[in-house]
N, C-alpha and C positions, 0 to 999 in steps of 0.2 A: 454378524457378517464379518468376512475377512476382507479388509480394505487395504490397498496399497496406494500411496500418493506420491507424486513428484511434480516438478515444475516450479518449485520455490528454491531458495538457496539453502537455508538451514534453520532447524529449530534445536535448541534455543537460538536466539538472534545473534548475528555476528556482523562484522564489517560488510557493508554493501546491502544490508537488509532493506527490504521495501515492503509494499502493501501485501504482496503474496506471502511473505514470511510471517507478517502479523496475522494474517488469515489462518495460516497453518498452525501457528502457535496457539490460537484461541480455539479453533475447530477440533483438531485431532484429539487432544486430551478429553474434550467433552464427548466425543464419539466413544472413546474407551470407557468413560464413566457410565455410558449407556449400555455396556456389555459387549461392544464390538472390539475386534482386534484390528490394530492399525500399524502398518509398516510404512514409515516415512523415509524417503530417500534424500539425504543431504548431499550437497556438493562439497568437494574438497579442492580448493585452489592451492597452488604451490605455497602460498604464505597465509592463507586464510581458511580455517575450518574449525568445526567444533568437535572435540574428541569425546563423544558420548555414544553409548549403545542404547540408551533409553531415556525418555523424557516424559514424565507424568504418565507412565503406562504405555506410551507410544514407543514401539521398537524402532530404532534408528539404524539405517544402513547408509554408509557413506562411500561414494565413489569419486575418484579423482576426475577432474575436468580441466580444460584449458582456460586461462584468464582472458583469452581473446574474445572480445565482444561479438556476439552473434553466433559463434561456434560453441561457446561453453554450454548453452542450453541444449542444443542439438546433440552434442556428444554425451552429456550427462543423461538426457532422456533416452538416448539409444541404449546406454548401459542399463538403465532402470528397466526398460522394456524387455531386454534380454533376460535379466534376472527374474522378473516376474513370470515370464514364460517358462524359463529353464527350471526354476526352483518352485514353481506354483505357489508363490508367496501370498496370493489373494485371488478372490473371485471377482471382486469389484475394484476398479482402478479409477482413482480421482486424479485428474490432471489439471494443473493450473497453466493458463496461458494458451490461447488458440494457436500460437506458433508451434505448439507440440501436437497438433491434431493429427499429423501424419502417423503418429505411433498408435492411434486408435485402430488402424487397419490390421496390423499384425496381432494386436491384443484381442480384438474381436474374433479374428481368425482362429485363435486358440481358446475361444469360449469365454473370454472375460467380458463383463459388463463395464463399459467405459463412460465416464462422465467428465466433461470439460467445463471448468469455470472460466468464463470470459468476463474480464473486468472493464473492457473499453474497446475502442476502435484502434487497434495497435498500429495500423499503417499510417495513421495521422501523426504519430510521434516523430519529432524532428531528429531524434537520436539516430534513426535508421537511415542509411544511404538508400539510393533509389532501388538497388537490387534487393535490399532488405524489405523495403515497402512492397515490392512486387511479390516477394515470397509470402509476406503476411496477407496479401490480398488473396493469394492462392490458398493459404491456410484458412482464411475465412470461409471459403467454399468447402473445404474439408471439415472444418468445425461444424458447419451446418448440416453435413450429411453423414459423417463417419461414426460419431459416438452414439450411444444409446440416448443420451440427453445432454443438452447444453444448459448450464446454469449461469444466468447473468446476475451481477450485483448492481447493475446499472441500467435503469429503465430506458435511458436514451439509446444506449447501444443495443439493448434488446429490441426496441422498436425498429432500429435501423436494420438489424439482421432479419427481423420478421418480414419487413417490407421488401428487402432485397431477395430473400430466398422463399418467400411465401410459405413460411412455416411458423409454428408457435413454439416458444421456448419457456423454460422456467425462470422465475425471478426470486432470488433470496438476497436481501441486502446484508451488508456487514453489520456487526454489532458495535456498540459504542462504549459499554461499561468496561472499566479497568479494575484490576485487583486493588484492594485497599493497600495503600502504601505504609511505610514505616515512619513517616514524618521526619526522616533523616534529611537534613538540608545541607550535608557536607558538599554536595555537588554545587550549591550556590557559593559557598565559601571558596571552594576550589577555583572558581572562575571569577571571583570578586563581583558577584551578583547580589542584588537585594530584591526582595519581593515587590512586584509592581513597578520595577524600574527598568524593564527591558521588554522589547518585542521579540517574538520567537518564530522560527521556522524549523521544521524537522523533515528531513528527506534527502533524497539523492541529489547530488550537484550535477544535473543534466539540464540541457536547454528546455525540456518540457516543463520543468518546474518554475521557470520564470524568475530566477534569482537575478538575472541581468536587468530586470525591471525593479525588483525590490530594493537592491542596494542603492541605485541612484535616487529612487523615490524617497527612501529613508533619509538620505543625505540632504535632498532638496527640501524635506519637510521642516528642517530646523529643530527637530526634536533633540532634547538634551538627554534622552534616555539611551540605552544601548540596544543594539540589534544582535541577537544571538542566532547563529546559523549552525544547526546540529546536523551532522552527516558528512556527506561527501560521496565519492565514487571509489570503488576498490582500487582502480588504477588512475591516479589523477590525470585528467585530460587537459588539453590547452584551454578548454572552457573553464575548468575549475581553477586553473592558474590565473586566468583573467579575472575571475571573481576575487581572488586573493589580492590582485593588483589594484582592484577598485576599492578595497576596504580602507577604512581609517581607524583611529583609536577607539571609536565608539562601537566598532563591529567586532564581535567575538566569534571565533571558530573553535569550539571545544572538541571537534572531531566527532567520533561515533560515541553515542551515549544510549544505554539500553535499560529496559526494566523500570524499576522504581525511580531511578535517577531521571529518566525521561519524563515520567509522570510528575515528578517533583518540579522539574523545569516548566512543564506545561501549566501546572496548577498555580505556580507563583508568577507567571508572566502577566505583564500589563495587558497584552493583546497578542493573539496569534495571527500571523498573516500567511495565507496560502495563495501565491501569485501564479499558479499553474496555467499553462496553455492547454494542456491535455491531462485528463484524470479519468479514472474509473470513479466508483463511489469511494472517496478517500477515507481509509480507516483512521488517519490522523485527524482529519476534520471531525469525524464522529467522536473520537476520543476527547478532543478538545471541547466539543459540545457537551459531552457527558461530565466534564470537569468544571463546567460553569465558568469558562474563560471567554472573554470577548473575542470576536473573530472579524477579520477582514479577508474576503475571498475574491478571486477573479469571477467574473459573471458568465463563465462557461455553464452549459446546461447541467452538467453533472454536479457542480458545486451548488447551483441554484436549487436542484432537487434535494440535495442534502440539507441545506440550511433554511430553505423557504424564506420567511421574513424574519429570521432570527439572527442575521449578521449583516454587516455593511459589505457592499460589493463595489468593485471598481471595474472599469472596462478592460477586458483582456488585452494585455500587451501595451497598455497605455500608462506610461510613467507618470504623466501629469495627473491622471485620474487617481492612481494609487497614492500620489503625494497628497492630494486633497483629502482622501480618506484617512490617511495618518493624521493630518491636521485636524480633521473632524473628531477623530478618536480622542485627541488630547483636549479639545475644546468642549466636548460633550460626553465626558466619561460616564456620567450618571446614566445617560441613554444607552451607552454601550453595556453597562451592567444589567440593565433591564432586558436587553436583547439576549445577553448571556443566560439569564435565568430561563427565558423562553426556549433558548436552544437546548438547555439541559432537559427541560420537560419533553421536548420533541425527541431528543436522542434516546432517552431512557424508556420512552413509551413505544417508539417506532423501531428502533435499532437495538436489538437485544440478542446477545450471543447464545443464550440458551434456546431461544426461538430459532436462531440460525441453525444450531445443531439438530433440533427436532425436525426442521424442514428438510435438511439434507438426508436424514435417515428416511423420511417419507419418500423422497425422490429416488434414493438408492433402492428401496424395497419395492417400489411400484413400477420401475421401468422394465 
């Protein structure tokens, strides 16, 4: 098959990377290994881009876009759509993010098979203003009706869409396994960290992720360990600056970290905390599960589906509840380690990237 893909930021990963980029990084090279050709469309911001033409057999095409939130995806996706049609780069188009569903119409008009990957209920995300949420509600209707097929990684969002639009959709979860690392611990030395002496979060610094609960909860817990917050947003917002103002000497902001360094930080963490208000099926949670690291997560449905009974949970948005879970972790660490072992067994048996690739091939071929 000839496949084109857009809707993520870039592969390999760079500043601003999120779950969609991790998904692209894992899936597309596996499709190439199965004998298919893949053209992946990267975004180039004024100060952030990856200068590559190929990644693990995936052909990379890069188009400039604006750093303005909300417009960057639409502008880049428009350019991708025009290129796919004008240069006939593929017969099958895989699009991430239901907000891009509008481009399924011209693509199908020109004979392309179009598949949308939908990871959550986007209009619930606080990062969008009212008009953004209105657009995403319209996009949900387009998502349900324009593409050849919609693929959900999130059973809760899938159920919501099926009930709302009286249709059935595909479900393929993310994988959890990561490439074997090099055991290089320079990243720990760089930030004065020791194995088992820090809590960890990895992700974008946006309100959806709940860091404004995590920082005060950690400070209130009285823990003597450190809290390491990996990531940020491409253009620091007032929200991100407020997080920095909330920090103290125990809280470490290493910036963006990728690849083996991220896995090293995860595998050496005392506990990973995911305080999100809104998630799809989080690839970070699945990765942490696969690495046998204790977890504390918010009790939103998507996180509960991922971890089942293999992690501690706190009430979404409740600083006091999260504070108590951090205290529980330190007082009952042997129990946390038992949960982590159960989480690893669940991750590697249920969430597998090779299966994910095989299932996508089936959906692409049978639609």
